[in-house]
N, C-alpha and C positions, 0 to 999 in steps of 0.2 A: 224854516227849520232853525231852531235855536239850540246850539250845543252848550252844555255846561262844562266849564273847565274848573275842576274842583279845587285844586291846590297849587299846581305848578311847583316851582322850586322854592317857594316861600317856606320858611321855617316858623316864622311868627309874624303877626300882623296887627299889633296893637290890640284893639278891642274886638277884632274879627277873628272868629275861631277857624283856624286852618286845619282841615281834616288830615291827620297824619297816619293813623293806624288803619288797617283794612276795615275795621268795624266803623270807625268814624267816617271813612270815605263812603262806605255803603249807606250809612244813615244820611249823609249829605246828598248822595246821589238820589236816594229814594225821595227825599223832600224836594229836590230840584226837579225831578221828573213829575212829581205831583203838582209842582208849580207851573209845568208846561214844557220843560226841556225834553227834547226828543233824541238826544245823543249825549254820551258822556266821554269826556277826555280826562284822564287822571294820571298822576305821577306816582307810581309805587315808591315806597320809602324803605330805607334800611332801618334797623333798630335805633340808630342814632339820628334818624330824621333826614337823611340825605337821599336824593333821587338815586334809584338803582334799577338796573336791568336784570338783577339776579332772578333765576327761575323760581326760587322759593317766594320772593317778594311779589313777583308778577302773578304767580298762581294764587297766592293768598288774597291779593287785592282783587283780581278778577272774580274769584269764587265768591268773595264776600259781596261785591257789588252786584253780581248777577243773581245772587240769592234774593236781592231786594228790588231789582228793576228788570224790565223786559225789553229795554232798548239796547242799541249797539253801544259797546264799551271799547274805548281805545286807550292806548298808553303812549308815552313819549319814548323816543330813542335818542334824545338830546345828547350831544357829545359830552356835556358836563357830567352826565351820569356814568359815562365810560369813555374817557378821552381817546383811547387807542382804537382806531377803526377795526382792526383785525379782532380785537377782543370784543368789540361791540357786536360784530357778526357772530362770533362764537356764542355770546350770550343769547342772541336771538335763536340760534340753532339748538340751544339747550333748553328753551322754554318747554315746559310740560303742559301748560295751559295757554292757549293762544287767544290774544285779543281779537276783536272783530276788525280793528284797524289800528294803525300805529303811525305817528307823525315822524317824518324824516326831514330835517332842516337841510335844504339843498345847498346852502352856503358852507356847510361844515365838511371837513375832510372825511372821506369815506362814505359820503351820502349815496353814491351809486351802488356801492357794495352792500350797504345796509338795506337799501330799497330792494335790491335783487334778492337778498336773503329772506326778506319778508314775503316777497312775491312767491318765492320757491315754497314757502310754508303755507301759502294760501291766505296770508294776512293782507287785507286791503291797505294800501299806502296812501297816507295824506302827505302830499308834498308841501312842506313848510317853506314858503317864500317870504323872507323878511325884506322890508324896504331898507334901503341904505346898504345893501350887500350885493354881491354878484349872483345871488340865488336865482333871480329871474332869468338872467342870461344863461346860466348853466343849465337850468331846467329846460329852457326852450331848445337847447342844443342836445339834450339828453335823449338817447334812444329808448329810455325807460319812460319818458314822458307820457306816451299814450297808454301805458299800462297802469299808471297810478289811478286811485279811486277818485281823488279830488285834490284841489289845490287849496291850501290854507294860506291866504294872503294876509300876512301880519304886518300891520303898520306900526313901526317903531317910533315914529314921531309922536311925542307926548304933549306938545303944546296944543291945547284945544282949538286954537284958531288956525293952526297949520295942519292939523291931522287930516281933515277932509281932503285938502289939496294933495297931501302925500298919498292918501288912499287912491285918489283918482289917477295920480301919476303911476302908482304901482299897477293898477288895473290896466292902464294904457301900455305899460311895459310888458305885461303878461300877454296882452292881446288875446288870441284864441286859446292860449294855454293848452295846446294839444287837444282841444275839444273837451277838456275835463271841467266838471263843475267847480266853481270857486266859492269858498267860504271866506268872507271878509271880516276881519276884526282888528281892533286896536288894543292899546294897553295903557294903563294908568290914566292920566288926564285926557288922553286921546281916545279912550275906549268908548265913551258914550257918543261923541261926534261920529266916529267911524261906524258904530252900530246903527245909528240913525241913518247914515248914508246907505249902509247895506240894506236896510229895510226899504228905503225909497227906491233902490235899484232892484229890489226883489231878489236879493242874494241871501243865501244862508249866512248865519252869523253865529257868534258865540259870546258868552259872558260868564263870569265866575271869578272866584277869588284869585285864580292865577293871573287874571288880567287887570282887575280893578278892585279896590276895597271900599269904594264909596258909591252911593246912589246918584242918579242924575242931578239931584238938588244939592249934592255935596255932603249929605249926612253919611256917617259910616254905615256900611252894610253889616247886618248881623249874621248873614248866612248866604250861601250860594242860592238858596231858594228865593231869598228876597231880591237878589240881583236878577234872577230869571224872571220873576214876577214883574219887576220894573222894566225889563227889556220887552216883555210881551205887552205891557201897557203902552209902549211906545208905538205899537202898530197903528 
């Protein structure tokens, strides 16, 4: 399984078009799914281009994307979109259109409360476990661990020659991960080495403009669809 991460917190990316409006995200999702992506992760944006958890933005984004693709669509709940945990939970409880899944970064304050609010609403939780944080330790000790849908193991080491070792260390730290499936991915210069490792290990992975802006040969990627096509060519 290859998930496409359409935009992330990026606002601009040189020559690569970052989808910011619901319509642009929907078009990018459609092309990425046509290229072989089987799942979508997206960051809804405010009118000024910042990540947001507002019910209006989440609804507009989900409705636009779902009108163009028939795969699961998930959103972020990153603390940068709403730093106050209590407010983050309130936002989730006010959503009028629900995603299929939502990522919760377990090293962030309020992760347990955010995950619980999503589970209460019937939204599958992707537990984001970043290398170099206490996320894995906190997740393994969490009573909510068995209730999450999957683990997103995110390797933050960006040096291409060290990223694979960091990925293996993170997987070792996670161990059985409460029996949850693990999606392994990297970012920036570490994205492609970690993706290739995930494919060798038979793990789900992801690629997209959120994680990396270049193709495996270093050329700038024109779109999410081009990144997905390159990922699938690595099989």
